[in-house]
N, C-alpha and C positions, 0 to 999 in steps of 0.2 A: 460120623466123623468125616466119610468120604464126602457127604453132602455139603458140609461146611466147607472143606477145602475146595470144592468145586465152586460153590456160591463165591468164596474169596478170590478165587482165580478170575471167575467172571467179573466180579467187582473191580478188581484191579485192572482187568483188560478193559473195561467199559471206561473206568477214569481215565487210563491212559490214552484211550482213543478220543475221548472228549477233550483231553488236554492237547493232543496232537492236532484235533480239528481246530481248537481255539487258536494254537499258535500258528498254523498253516492260514487260516483266514486272519486272525486278531493282529499279528504282527506287520503283514503288508498293509492292512487298513490303518493301524497306528502309525506306520510310517508314512503312508500318503496322507494321514490327517495332519502329521507334524510338517511335512514338506509344503502343505497346501496352507494351512493356517498359522505356522510359526512367523512370529514378527520380530523384527529388529529396529533400533532406534534410528531416526535421522540425525543429521547434523543441525542444531537450532543454534543460530547466532544471533546477537543482539547489538545493534547500534544506538547509542545514546545521541539523540540529536540536540537535547536541551536538558541542563539540569544534570541529574543522574537518576537511576533506576534502581529499586532495591528489588534483589533476586534472592528467593528462598530456595535451596535445593531440597530434594527429598531426603529424609532422615534428619533434617536438621531445623531447628526453629530459630537460627540466627540468621537475619537477611544480611546480604553482602551489597554494598553500593558500588555500582558500575557507572563509570563517568566517561567512558569510550567504547570501542568496539570490543566485544566479548565473542571469541569463537567456541563452538561446541559447548554451549553452557549447559552445565550440570552433568557433561557427557552424554548428552541425549536422553537422560532418565525421564521417565513420568511424573507428572505432577510438580512441575516448575512454577512457582509463584512469582508474579511480577507486579511490583507496586509503582506507578507513576504519580508523584505528587502534584499540587496544583501548578507547579512551573517546570515540570518534566515531561518529556516525550521520547519515544525512541521507535526503531523499527525491529521486528521480530521476523529472521529470515529463515525458512526451512528448505533444507538442501539434501539431496541424496548422497549418501556416503561414498557411492561408487562413481559418482561424477560431481565434481566440486563446483563446476561452473554453471550448472543449471540450478534454477530457482523452482522449488514446487509450490511454494506459497509464501506470500509476504503479509504480515500482519502490523499495520500501523497503529502504534499505542499513543493515544492523545494524553493529554493534561487530566490529572485526576481519575485515572483508571485502575482497576484492579482485577486481574485476570489470573487464571492457573492453566498453564498448559498441560492437560491431563495425557495427552499421548501425541506423538508425531512419529509414526512407524510405517514401515514398509515390509512385505513379505520377505522372510529370510532368504528364500529360494525364489527370487523374482521370475527366472526363466521358467521354472516348473509351476508356478502358483498364478491362478487368475484372479486372487482376491485384490482389492484395491488399496492404495496407500490411503492412510487414515490419521487425520487430525483432529483432535478433540479439545476445545477449549471451554472452560467454565468462566464465565464473565459475571462480577459481582456488581461492578460500577463503572461509569465513565463511558468512553467512546473508542471504538476500534473500527478500523477499515481493513477487510480481508480481500486480497488481490490473488487470483490463481491464474496463472497464464494459459491461454487456449492451447489445444494439441499437445498435451502432456504424454509422455510414452506410456503411462498407466492411468487407468481411472482414479481420480481423487474423490474421497469422501471426508469432506469438512464439516464439522458439527461445531455448532456455538451454543451452549446451554447458559440461559441467565435465569433469574429467579422467576420470570413470567413467561419465557418463550424458549423454543428449540428451534434453530435456524440449521439448514443443511443445504450445502451447495456442491458443485463439482468443478465450476469455472466461473469467470467472471470477476466482478467487483461488488462487495456488499458491506454497507456502513451499518454499524450495530450500536446504538445508544442505549445505556441502561441507567435508569433512576430508581429511587426506592417504590416510585409508584407505577412504572411502566417501562417496557422495551419498544423502542422504535426501530424498525428496519427500513433500509433504503437499498434497492436494487440499482446499481449504475450500469453494470453490464452483466450479461448472462441471465441466470435466473435461479431463484432460491425456494425451497419448500420451508414454510414457517408454520409451527404449530403452537398451541397454547399449553402450558404446564397445567393448568387448571381446569380444562375444558377440552372435551374431544371436538376440536375444530382446528382445519388447518388450511392453508392458500398457497397457491404457487405464484410466487411474485415475478413478473417480468421486467426489462429494464424500465427506468423512470418511473417505477412503482414504489409505494410506500405503504406500510401497515404498522398499527400500534397494538400492543398486547399489554392490557393493565392487569394489575393484581387482581386476581380471583375470576378473571372473565376470559373470555374467547378472543380469538383473532378479530379485530376490527374491520370495517370495508376497507376496500382497497383505495388509497388516495393516490393522486398523480404527484410525483415528486417534483422538484424544480426542475425547470426544462433547461437542458445545456444549449446554450445560444451558439455555440460553436459546431460547425459542420464536421463530419467525419467522425472518426474515433477519437477517444481520449488519449490513447497510448501511442500514436504516431506509428501505427502498423502500416499506414498508407505512406508511400513515399511522397517527400516534399516536392513541391512544383505544381500540384494541381489545386488542393485546397489551400494550401500554405504557400504562398509566393515567398521565394528566397530573394533577399536584397543585400546590397552591400553600398556603403558610402565611400567615397574616394578618399584614399589614404592620405594623411597629412603630407606624407614624404613621398614625392613622386617616384614611380617603380617599385615601391614596397608592396607586400602582399596586401590583397584586399580582404584576405580571410575566406574560410570556406565552411559549408554547411553539408554534413553528411548525414545519412540515416545509418545507424549502427544499432547492433543487438548487443545489450549488456545485462549480464547475469539473467539471461532468460527473458528481458523485456526490451521493447523497441524504445529507441530514444533518437533524439535529434542532436547532433554533436557540432558545437561551433568552435573553431580553432583558427589561430593566427599565430605567426611570429613576426614581430616589426619592432622598430624604434620609435615610430610617431603613431599618432592616433587613427583609428580606423574603427568602423562598426559593421558587424555581420548579424543578420538576421533573419526572421521569417514572418509573414503578415498574413492575416487573414481579414477580409472585408466581411462586415456583418450587416451595417446599414438597417437596423432594427430600432422601431419605435419602442422606448422604455419608459414613457412619461406615466404609464399606469403600473409601472412595477413597483412593488413594495419591498423586495429584495433583489440584491445583486451581489453575488459571491464569487470570488476567483479563488481555485485551487491549484497549485503547481506543484510537481515534484521534480526536483533539480539537484544537481551537485556541481561543484566547482573544482576542477582539476589542476589548473594552472592559471597564475595571476602574478604581474609584475608592478602593476601601478598600485600602491597603498591605497586602502580602503577603497574609494571609487573616483580618485583623481581631485584636483584643485576646485572643480566646479561641483563636485558630487555626481557627474554624469558617465564615468567610464567604469561602470560595474562589469564584471565578467558575465553576470546574468542580470538582465532587466526586463520587466515585463510592463507594458503599457497599453492604456485602453484611451483610445481617441473617442471623444464624443462632441456632441453640439447641445448647447443649453438652449433654454427657452427664449433667450435673448437672439438667437442664430449665431452666437460665437462658438467657434472652435476651441474646445478646451482638451485637456488630457490628464489622466492619473496614471502614476507609474511607481513601481516598486523595484529597489535595486538589491543584490545579494553578492557577498564577497567572503573571502576567507583571510585576506592578507591585511593586519592592521597597519595603521599609521603610527610609528613611534614617536614622531616629531608633532602630532596631534594638530597638524596644518589643515589636512584635508577635512571638509566638513562630514558630518554623519547623513547627510542628506542631499537631495539635489536643489542648488541654490535658485534654480529657475521654476522649480515645481510648485504647484498648489493644488492639493495640499503636499507639504513638505515631509512625506514619510521617512522615518529613519530607516537606514539601510540595514538589512538583516545579515548578520555575520553567520556563516555556516562552518562546519568542521571540512578541511580539505579533504576531497576524495570521497566524502559520505553523503548519502541520499538525504535530502531535506524536505520535507512536505511543508508547503505554505498555504494557510487559509487565509485570506482577507476577513476583515468584518463585512457587515453588510454595508456594501459601497453607496447605496441610495442616500440615507441620511449623510454620510461624509461627504458625498458632492453637494448635497443641499447647503451644507453648512459653508462650504468654501466659495460658493457662487450661485447664480440662478440654477435652477432645477434642469437636471439633463432630459433631453427630450429624444436624441437620436444616437444609438450606439455605432459609431462608424466603423471601427476595427479594432483588432488586438494584435499586438506585436510582441515577440519574443526576440532578444537580441543580445549579443555580447560587445562590450565597448571597452578600449583601452588600446595597449601596445601589443603585448603577448598575452594570449588567453587560451585556455580550453574550458568548456562548460558544456554541460548535458542536461536536457530537459526530456523527462521520460512520461510525463502525464501534464495536460492542462485541461482545466474544466471551467467554464463561466456559466453559473447556473443562475436563473431568474425566475421569479414568481411574482404574478400579477396579483 
């Protein structure tokens, strides 16, 4: 019996010692693991730019139609489904909860896209964890463009999963287009790692590079993406005055403001701000000379990211030329004649229906695009080469690109502009 009691005592002692060691070692390790790897949700906001977007929150099968701005969509939970119809598009913005003014990532959702935001998280204890911010998107169809600002406070790991490919980036700008047959990835700034779902192949893409991943195959060879014909960065991180020349037209009423152009930081991105207060007409803008032969180009496409904050002339004035944002391309056709193409943007309608919806003196007469006051709007032109060929002799030399605000009182901003061409 003594031996049994002794064995029992030793057993209890060893178990107690083991539990003590486990607690002494395990509890700090568990706390350390929790502090390092515990994540919390970020703020996810959604701006509807055209039509409406259908959002399905986790835990429900009923989609909700969103027609304007929605802050903190689904309270930052995982697996948010977003569907854009054939006439819908919007901007998904991810921001940290502790700093509402900064942007971690922006996802432009184009027409006909279906995505699931699987996670948008940050370490719960950011000062004590070296883990990165994480965003993961499952993309089933359509096209998105992801933009991550440079020099974020924390490392970002942004992952896009498609039926054919896996895309990972930490900064820059990447466009992803998904169809039933393939995924196409274009890097515009920064770099991205692209892998194939069906094969062990991957490639690192650099700016102005493109790959295609088809069903059941590996990553294709790297292709050259369309070239940006504009000098400098697309996001105006360089001050105006060097590459982009500032100009103003003399105001209609002598002594009134000519307007001003400022470089500003808006929601973590650089932008050019055009502003003026006045009673008579004036024009404020920036211009970049290009002087490039485009006679062998088969495509020419303009992309602009803009917003209108203030406007007092309804629509774009009596001649359709006083828009708070206008983008103009000047070129020379094969007959040596100077011509131009331009597109206007506004938010203030004309209740009297007197002002035209297009520029009276332009050819072609593009219908001005109405945007939502204060919200960013991404514009993509069609391929301009066939458009310009229809309205006159073929374009030969692209002379310059101008962005300007026109009217009486206005304020507008442009955050990105890109003019891509392919021979």
